C-alpha positions, 0 to 999 in steps of 0.5 A: 491553485495550479494542478500538480502533475508529474512527468514519468521518467524514461523506463530503465532497461536491465544493465542499461545506462538508465537502470538507476531510474525506477520503472513506473508500476502504477500511474494515477492520471487525473484521478478524482473520487466521489462518494455520492455528490461529495468529491473526496479526492480531486485530480490526483496525478502520481506515479508509483515506482516499482520495487520502491516504497511510496509513503502517503502523508498529510493531515487527517481527512485529506484523502490518504485512505481514499487514495490508497483504496483507489489503487486496488478498487476497494472503494468499489465496495462503498455505495455511491462511490465512483472514480474518474480518471485512470489508474494504470497498472503496468499500463492497463487501466484497472477501472476499464469496463472489462477488468475484473476487480477480483483480479485487480485485488489479487495483483494489488494486495492490502493490509489494513490499519487494525490487524484483522486475522480470520477466526481460523487457525494460523495455517488457514489464515494464510492458506485461504487466499491461495486455495481461493484462487487454486482449489486444485492445489495439493495439500503438500504444495499448499503447506509449502506456500503457507510456509514460504509466506510466513517466512517472508513475513518474518513469522515462521519461527514464531508460529511453526509449532502452533499452526493449528492455533487461532490467528486471533491468539497471537499478539497484535504485532504477530497478527499484523505480520500474519495479515501480511503473510496472508496478503503476500501468499497469493503473490501480488505485485503491489502491496498496500498498507494503510497505517500498518503499525499505528496500533502496535507497540514500538518493538512491533512497529520496528519489526513491521518497518524492517519487514517492509524494507525487506519486502520491497525487493519483491513487491512495490509498496505503498503506505499511508502513515501519520508517523513522519519518522516512519515515512522518513525511515522506510519510504523512497518517495513521499506524496503530500496530501492536503484538503482543499477549501471544498474539503476535497483531498488533493496532492500538493507535492510528490518527490523523493523522500529526502527532498520532501523532508529536507527541501520541499517546494511547498511551504505547507509540506515544510510546515507539516513535516516539521510539525508546525502544522497538522 
């Protein structure tokens, strides 16, 4: 099967004629991921556009989570994992030998499928990362930044009078927004979300989707989702993944979301988004 490659559009300049063309924030170039001898991801080429939401979709086991974890070097924590190819952030390879993974994860934050607040107070959950990167921060500045993060996560009004309560005492939807507040408190540039609403009720899911649409004004967002309606509602671009016969995940199609859902080029994409496959 022919390898899927994507051309990078001309970078836009403020106020210029091409300012409708999105800038590329991250770029995957021939990226493969191995766990020991097993190839989990095969030759992915894909742009991630700045201040847009990119959804990664596809059937279970096709490499979606492996792909998103590659964008902030989370796979480094898995024994035997290695990455081939390049993952560029603002043109710099995040897998270069002189790049500190901790700095990458500060610039590229992540929210996981299951809410995972620390067994600490609401305030401490959000403050932890801020303090980790700036131990000399004053208490007043720390409090201000915690408040800002909770407001941006649309949670402040619900918790401002109980900041000393445990984060685990919140509802599932509130816990997930707390995790989002914790992620954005350190002011990342990219926010990764791996099935952020899969464990939530419909009302909480709606709040998370509204939050994503609001946050993309300040962040570049990449989400993994099995929910086709969610991908269609919130994303600007969609990447369609499939599993090859050798069980390696591959990217078979990438385009604007409306094209993926109304006029895809690959029949497998059409079958998947319409519910005829997967």
